[in-house]
C-alpha positions in Angstrom: 5.8 -2.1 -13.7 2.3 -3.5 -13.6 -0.6 -1.4 -14.6 -2.3 0.5 -11.8 -6.0 0.8 -11.6 -6.9 4.6 -11.7 -8.9 4.0 -8.5 -5.5 3.2 -6.8 -3.5 6.0 -8.5 -1.1 8.1 -6.4 -3.1 11.2 -5.8 -6.4 9.6 -4.9 -8.3 11.2 -2.0 -9.4 9.1 1.0 -13.1 9.5 0.4 -14.3 7.8 3.6 -12.0 10.0 5.7 -11.9 13.4 4.1 -13.7 15.3 1.4 -11.4 16.5 -1.4 -11.6 20.1 0.0 -9.8 18.8 3.2 -6.8 17.1 1.5 -3.8 19.2 2.3 -0.9 18.9 -0.2 1.6 20.1 2.4 1.1 16.6 4.1 2.5 14.8 1.0 4.1 11.5 1.9 6.2 8.7 0.5 5.4 5.0 1.1 8.5 3.0 2.2 9.1 -0.6 1.6 11.7 -1.4 4.3 12.0 -5.1 3.6 9.9 -8.2 2.7 10.3 -11.9 3.4 8.4 -15.0 2.5 5.3 -14.1 4.6 5.8 -10.6 5.9 6.4 -7.0 4.8 7.7 -4.1 6.7 6.3 -0.9 5.3 6.4 2.7 6.4 5.6 6.3 5.6 7.5 9.6 5.7 6.9 13.1 4.7 8.3 14.0 1.3 9.7 17.5 1.9 9.4 20.8 3.6 8.7 21.8 7.2 7.0 18.6 8.3 10.2 16.6 8.0 11.7 18.3 11.0 11.9 16.5 14.3 9.7 18.9 16.2 6.7 18.0 13.9 5.4 21.6 13.3 2.4 20.4 11.2 1.2 18.1 14.0 1.3 14.8 12.1 -0.6 12.4 14.4 -1.3 9.3 12.4 -0.7 7.6 9.1 -2.6 5.2 6.9 -1.1 2.2 5.1 -2.8 0.4 2.2 -1.4 -2.8 0.7 -3.1 -4.4 -2.3 -2.4 -7.3 -4.6 -1.7 -6.8 -8.3 -5.3 -7.9 -8.7 -6.4 -4.8 -6.7 -7.6 -6.8 -3.7 -6.9 -4.7 -0.6 -5.2 -6.9 2.1 -4.3 -4.2 4.5 -6.0 -0.8 5.1 -5.2 0.4 8.5 -4.5 3.7 10.3 -1.6 3.8 12.9 -0.5 6.5 15.4 2.5 8.5 14.2 3.9 8.6 17.8 4.5 4.9 17.8 6.5 4.7 14.6 6.1 5.3 10.9 6.7 1.7 10.1 4.6 -1.5 10.5 5.2 -5.2 9.9 2.3 -7.0 8.3 1.5 -10.6 7.4 1.5 -11.4 3.6 1.4 -14.4 1.3 4.5 -16.0 -0.3 5.3 -15.4 -4.0 2.8 -12.5 -4.3 3.1 -9.1 -5.9 1.8 -6.2 -3.8 1.1 -2.5 -4.3 1.8 -0.2 -1.3 0.8 3.4 -0.6 0.4 5.6 2.4 -0.7 9.0 3.6 -0.4 11.3 6.7 -3.0 13.0 8.9 -2.5 16.1 10.9 -4.6 16.9 14.0 -3.4 20.5 13.9 -4.6 21.0 10.3 -7.5 18.6 10.7 -6.7 17.1 7.3 -5.3 14.1 5.4 -2.5 14.4 2.9 -2.8 12.9 -0.5 -2.0 9.3 -1.2 1.6 8.6 -1.9 2.7 7.2 -5.3 2.4 3.4 -5.4 5.4 1.2 -4.6 5.7 -2.3 -6.1 7.1 -5.2 -4.1 6.9 -9.0 -4.1 7.3 -11.5 -1.3 9.8 -14.4 -1.6 8.7 -17.9 -2.8 8.4 -20.5 0.0 11.2 -22.9 0.9 10.5 -26.2 -0.7 11.7 -29.3 1.2 11.7 -32.9 -0.2 12.9 -36.3 1.0 15.7 -37.4 -1.3 16.5 -40.7 0.5 15.0 -42.5 3.4 17.0 -45.2 5.2 16.5 -47.3 8.3 18.3 -44.8 10.6 18.8 -41.8 8.4 17.0 -39.4 6.1 18.5 -37.1 3.4 16.5 -34.0 2.7 16.8 -31.4 -0.1 15.6 -27.8 0.3 15.6 -24.8 -1.9 13.9 -21.5 -2.6 13.3 -20.2 -6.1 14.7 -16.7 -6.8 12.3 -13.8 -6.5 11.7 -11.9 -9.7 12.9 -8.5 -8.8 12.5 -6.9 -12.2 9.1 -5.3 -11.5 9.6 -4.1 -7.9 10.9 -0.9 -6.3 14.1 -1.4 -4.3 13.7 -2.0 -0.5 15.2 0.5 1.9 17.0 -2.1 3.9 19.1 -4.1 1.3 21.3 -5.8 4.0 18.3 -7.5 5.7 17.0 -8.5 2.2 20.2 -10.3 1.5 19.9 -12.3 4.8 16.2 -13.2 3.9 17.0 -14.3 0.4 19.9 -16.6 1.3 19.0 -19.4 3.8 22.1 -19.7 6.1 20.5 -21.4 9.1 17.7 -24.0 9.4 16.1 -26.4 11.9 15.2 -30.0 11.4 12.4 -31.5 13.5 11.3 -35.1 13.3 8.0 -35.8 14.9 6.4 -39.3 15.5 3.2 -39.4 13.5 1.3 -41.6 15.9 1.4 -39.2 18.9 3.1 -36.1 17.5 6.0 -36.6 19.9 9.2 -34.8 18.8 12.0 -37.2 18.3 14.7 -34.9 16.9 15.3 -31.2 16.9 18.6 -30.0 15.4 19.7 -26.6 14.3 22.3 -26.2 11.5 24.4 -23.1 10.8 
């Protein structure tokens, strides 16, 4: 795993949202990496244990905060979302980039934030590379491929089935556009 800056460590308080005296450990959460693709990630948050995991929400969890940073500790997402909508969010990311993900919960009933979750490590897929292999008078032969993602330094995703679909390209579209007026000449889909 990559080295984590102490400023981003798992139990850090949300200084701009709550003084340390208002952080409630009973609101402890786990960050979830549901799935990632080439330019997106689906992340979530869930209570780690205890009474607040029940469906009736006895601790009044009302929102959650997601923070996504690069390995260089540049924060790319730092947003708060309502818990009523869902404890998951799809965000736009860059291809072939390692990210650190953490989350925390807020309770209106307790008027407190929980501590930051421990960091999760993930990486987006490399982009698909397409090249013209041969160009004829009435045909073109294209090659396309995607490098494998280095999964050695990442935490496993929660939705491995969808990750398998994302990693293997089984369908693609070919569009040929006239350069002069950008008029589409061909649009084919291949299984």
